[in-house]
Short mmCIF file of the C-alpha atoms (twelve columns), coordinates in Angstrom:
data_MODEL
# 
_entry.id   MODEL 
# 
loop_
_atom_site.group_PDB 
_atom_site.id 
_atom_site.type_symbol 
_atom_site.label_atom_id 
_atom_site.label_alt_id 
_atom_site.label_comp_id 
_atom_site.label_asym_id 
_atom_site.label_seq_id 
_atom_site.Cartn_x 
_atom_site.Cartn_y 
_atom_site.Cartn_z 
_atom_site.pdbx_PDB_model_num 
ATOM 1   C CA . MET A 1   -0.188  0.053  -0.099  1 
ATOM 2   C CA . PRO A 2   1.523   2.904  -0.856  1 
ATOM 3   C CA . GLU A 3   1.943   6.088  1.123   1 
ATOM 4   C CA . VAL A 4   1.853   9.111  -0.098  1 
ATOM 5   C CA . SER A 5   2.986   12.818 1.227   1 
ATOM 6   C CA . VAL A 6   0.231   15.885 1.016   1 
ATOM 7   C CA . LYS A 7   0.376   19.306 2.676   1 
ATOM 8   C CA . ILE A 8   -2.874  20.706 4.236   1 
ATOM 9   C CA . GLY A 9   -2.992  23.925 5.468   1 
ATOM 10  C CA . GLY A 10  0.821   24.595 5.237   1 
ATOM 11  C CA . ARG A 11  1.330   21.139 7.045   1 
ATOM 12  C CA . ASP A 12  2.535   17.765 5.937   1 
ATOM 13  C CA . PHE A 13  0.632   14.701 6.526   1 
ATOM 14  C CA . ALA A 14  1.694   10.782 5.285   1 
ATOM 15  C CA . VAL A 15  -1.269  8.975  4.061   1 
ATOM 16  C CA . ALA A 16  -1.643  5.339  2.593   1 
ATOM 17  C CA . CYS A 17  -3.966  4.579  0.089   1 
ATOM 18  C CA . GLN A 18  -4.662  1.688  -2.724  1 
ATOM 19  C CA . GLU A 19  -2.390  1.133  -5.271  1 
ATOM 20  C CA . GLY A 20  -3.549  3.537  -8.311  1 
ATOM 21  C CA . GLU A 21  -5.400  5.936  -6.361  1 
ATOM 22  C CA . GLU A 22  -2.614  8.250  -5.273  1 
ATOM 23  C CA . HIS A 23  -4.117  10.620 -8.249  1 
ATOM 24  C CA . TYR A 24  -7.597  10.855 -6.276  1 
ATOM 25  C CA . LEU A 25  -5.896  11.430 -2.712  1 
ATOM 26  C CA . HIS A 26  -3.359  14.033 -4.680  1 
ATOM 27  C CA . ALA A 27  -6.830  15.782 -5.923  1 
ATOM 28  C CA . ALA A 28  -9.056  15.424 -2.675  1 
ATOM 29  C CA . ALA A 29  -5.929  16.990 -0.428  1 
ATOM 30  C CA . ALA A 30  -6.107  19.782 -2.505  1 
ATOM 31  C CA . MET A 31  -9.646  20.550 -2.111  1 
ATOM 32  C CA . LEU A 32  -9.184  20.189 1.554   1 
ATOM 33  C CA . ASP A 33  -5.649  22.564 1.370   1 
ATOM 34  C CA . ALA A 34  -8.095  25.165 -0.464  1 
ATOM 35  C CA . GLU A 35  -10.260 25.357 2.200   1 
ATOM 36  C CA . ALA A 36  -7.787  25.293 4.869   1 
ATOM 37  C CA . SER A 37  -5.782  28.114 3.435   1 
ATOM 38  C CA . ALA A 38  -8.716  29.792 3.597   1 
ATOM 39  C CA . LEU A 39  -9.175  29.482 7.323   1 
ATOM 40  C CA . THR A 40  -5.963  30.302 7.943   1 
ATOM 41  C CA . ALA A 41  -6.013  33.515 5.685   1 
ATOM 42  C CA . GLN A 42  -9.072  34.341 7.571   1 
ATOM 43  C CA . ILE A 43  -8.237  33.723 11.228  1 
ATOM 44  C CA . GLY A 44  -4.550  32.569 11.128  1 
ATOM 45  C CA . ARG A 45  -2.788  29.945 12.409  1 
ATOM 46  C CA . LEU A 46  -5.518  27.255 14.160  1 
ATOM 47  C CA . PRO A 47  -4.352  23.843 16.236  1 
ATOM 48  C CA . GLU A 48  -4.301  20.887 13.292  1 
ATOM 49  C CA . ALA A 49  -7.469  19.597 14.351  1 
ATOM 50  C CA . ARG A 50  -9.461  22.295 14.605  1 
ATOM 51  C CA . MET A 51  -7.956  23.410 11.009  1 
ATOM 52  C CA . LEU A 52  -8.521  20.098 9.499   1 
ATOM 53  C CA . LEU A 53  -12.682 19.918 11.114  1 
ATOM 54  C CA . MET A 54  -13.055 23.201 9.843   1 
ATOM 55  C CA . ALA A 55  -12.048 22.442 6.655   1 
ATOM 56  C CA . GLY A 56  -14.016 19.480 6.496   1 
ATOM 57  C CA . LEU A 57  -17.078 20.807 7.566   1 
ATOM 58  C CA . MET A 58  -16.810 23.813 4.634   1 
ATOM 59  C CA . LEU A 59  -15.853 20.897 2.200   1 
ATOM 60  C CA . ALA A 60  -19.068 18.918 3.151   1 
ATOM 61  C CA . ASP A 61  -21.351 22.068 3.110   1 
ATOM 62  C CA . LYS A 62  -20.447 22.744 -0.513  1 
ATOM 63  C CA . SER A 63  -20.565 18.974 -1.039  1 
ATOM 64  C CA . ALA A 64  -24.739 19.277 0.458   1 
ATOM 65  C CA . GLY A 65  -25.246 22.181 -1.881  1 
ATOM 66  C CA . MET A 66  -23.598 20.282 -5.110  1 
ATOM 67  C CA . GLU A 67  -25.691 17.487 -4.304  1 
ATOM 68  C CA . GLU A 68  -29.132 19.585 -3.919  1 
ATOM 69  C CA . GLN A 69  -28.097 21.103 -7.220  1 
ATOM 70  C CA . LEU A 70  -27.932 17.520 -8.316  1 
ATOM 71  C CA . ARG A 71  -31.117 16.402 -7.256  1 
ATOM 72  C CA . GLN A 72  -32.579 19.522 -9.058  1 
ATOM 73  C CA . ALA A 73  -31.284 18.707 -12.315 1 
ATOM 74  C CA . GLU A 74  -32.143 15.366 -11.971 1 
ATOM 75  C CA . GLN A 75  -36.028 15.889 -11.307 1 
ATOM 76  C CA . LYS A 76  -35.946 18.585 -14.221 1 
ATOM 77  C CA . LEU A 77  -34.440 15.677 -16.525 1 
ATOM 78  C CA . ALA A 78  -37.177 13.645 -15.699 1 
ATOM 79  C CA . ALA A 79  -39.815 15.912 -16.450 1 
ATOM 80  C CA . GLN A 80  -38.211 16.742 -19.208 1 
ATOM 81  C CA . GLU A 81  -37.887 13.108 -20.246 1 
ATOM 82  C CA . ALA A 82  -41.390 12.270 -18.986 1 
ATOM 83  C CA . GLN A 83  -42.381 15.301 -21.636 1 
ATOM 84  C CA . LEU A 84  -40.373 14.035 -24.438 1 
ATOM 85  C CA . GLU A 85  -42.016 10.390 -24.047 1 
ATOM 86  C CA . THR A 86  -45.472 11.846 -24.132 1 
ATOM 87  C CA . ALA A 87  -44.950 13.838 -27.158 1 
ATOM 88  C CA . HIS A 88  -43.457 10.666 -28.762 1 
ATOM 89  C CA . GLY A 89  -46.286 8.836  -27.984 1 
ATOM 90  C CA . ALA A 90  -48.821 11.373 -29.113 1 
ATOM 91  C CA . PRO A 91  -50.144 10.566 -32.632 1 
ATOM 92  C CA . ARG A 92  -48.926 12.115 -35.347 1 
ATOM 93  C CA . PRO A 93  -51.207 15.601 -36.013 1 
ATOM 94  C CA . GLU A 94  -53.332 15.534 -39.696 1 
ATOM 95  C CA . PRO A 95  -50.896 16.965 -42.646 1 
ATOM 96  C CA . GLU A 96  -52.353 20.260 -42.861 1 
ATOM 97  C CA . ARG A 97  -54.034 21.235 -46.510 1 
ATOM 98  C CA . ILE A 98  -52.855 24.491 -48.189 1 
ATOM 99  C CA . GLU A 99  -53.945 25.607 -51.177 1 
ATOM 100 C CA . VAL A 100 -52.506 28.064 -53.217 1 
ATOM 101 C CA . PRO A 101 -54.509 30.283 -55.738 1 
ATOM 102 C CA . VAL A 102 -53.461 29.607 -59.296 1 
ATOM 103 C CA . ILE A 103 -53.192 32.586 -61.471 1 
ATOM 104 C CA . PRO A 104 -55.211 32.200 -64.807 1 
ATOM 105 C CA . ASP A 105 -53.279 32.587 -67.667 1 
ATOM 106 C CA . SER A 106 -55.484 35.340 -69.236 1 
ATOM 107 C CA . VAL A 107 -54.265 37.282 -66.135 1 
ATOM 108 C CA . THR A 108 -51.088 37.200 -66.860 1 
ATOM 109 C CA . ASP A 109 -51.034 38.002 -70.550 1 
ATOM 110 C CA . SER A 110 -53.141 41.258 -69.442 1 
ATOM 111 C CA . MET A 111 -50.162 41.925 -67.081 1 
ATOM 112 C CA . ALA A 112 -47.806 41.330 -69.896 1 
ATOM 113 C CA . GLU A 113 -49.734 43.252 -72.153 1 
ATOM 114 C CA . ILE A 114 -50.241 46.185 -69.360 1 
ATOM 115 C CA . ALA A 115 -46.486 45.937 -69.233 1 
ATOM 116 C CA . ALA A 116 -45.519 46.248 -72.722 1 
ATOM 117 C CA . ARG A 117 -47.568 49.244 -73.358 1 
ATOM 118 C CA . ALA A 118 -46.050 51.437 -69.884 1 
ATOM 119 C CA . GLU A 119 -42.547 50.375 -71.415 1 
ATOM 120 C CA . SER A 120 -43.872 51.688 -74.892 1 
ATOM 121 C CA . LEU A 121 -45.220 54.706 -73.520 1 
ATOM 122 C CA . ALA A 122 -42.115 55.180 -71.469 1 
ATOM 123 C CA . ALA A 123 -40.142 55.150 -73.985 1 
ATOM 124 C CA . ALA A 124 -42.067 57.486 -76.588 1 
ATOM 125 C CA . VAL A 125 -42.133 60.001 -73.464 1 
ATOM 126 C CA . GLU A 126 -37.588 59.960 -73.121 1 
ATOM 127 C CA . ASP A 127 -38.051 60.126 -77.055 1 
ATOM 128 C CA . LYS A 128 -39.953 63.499 -76.855 1 
ATOM 129 C CA . VAL A 129 -37.979 64.768 -74.006 1 
ATOM 130 C CA . GLN A 130 -34.457 64.352 -75.974 1 
ATOM 131 C CA . ALA A 131 -35.908 65.656 -78.987 1 
ATOM 132 C CA . GLN A 132 -36.877 68.994 -76.837 1 
ATOM 133 C CA . ALA A 133 -33.158 69.181 -74.872 1 
ATOM 134 C CA . GLN A 134 -31.701 69.016 -79.021 1 
ATOM 135 C CA . ALA A 135 -33.750 71.447 -80.062 1 
# 
């Protein structure tokens, strides 16, 4: 069983752990050290047992808050999954029939004829304007 040296609150501790779990122990010690360092920065030097107790309580408080957030997120996820399941189980709506008006050929032909007349009139006006400008 390997023994790992960790530093918490500026103090060194030798801790034994299972083979291959050294990384997890270092990560946990780093979290505890962060809390202990915050305590010593606020309060100053504390007895070892008190420092570890307070740091552990602060981590437990954070953990409880995270567990509550996780519980709320799981409830929200369950509600969303139930809503999705209900939506998947519902029958599909009937396709909606949309009628698109068709413009009769006679109207299209009339519009083309009106456009041609308008272009012809515009060309005649331009010719008259140019003739007056030259005169």
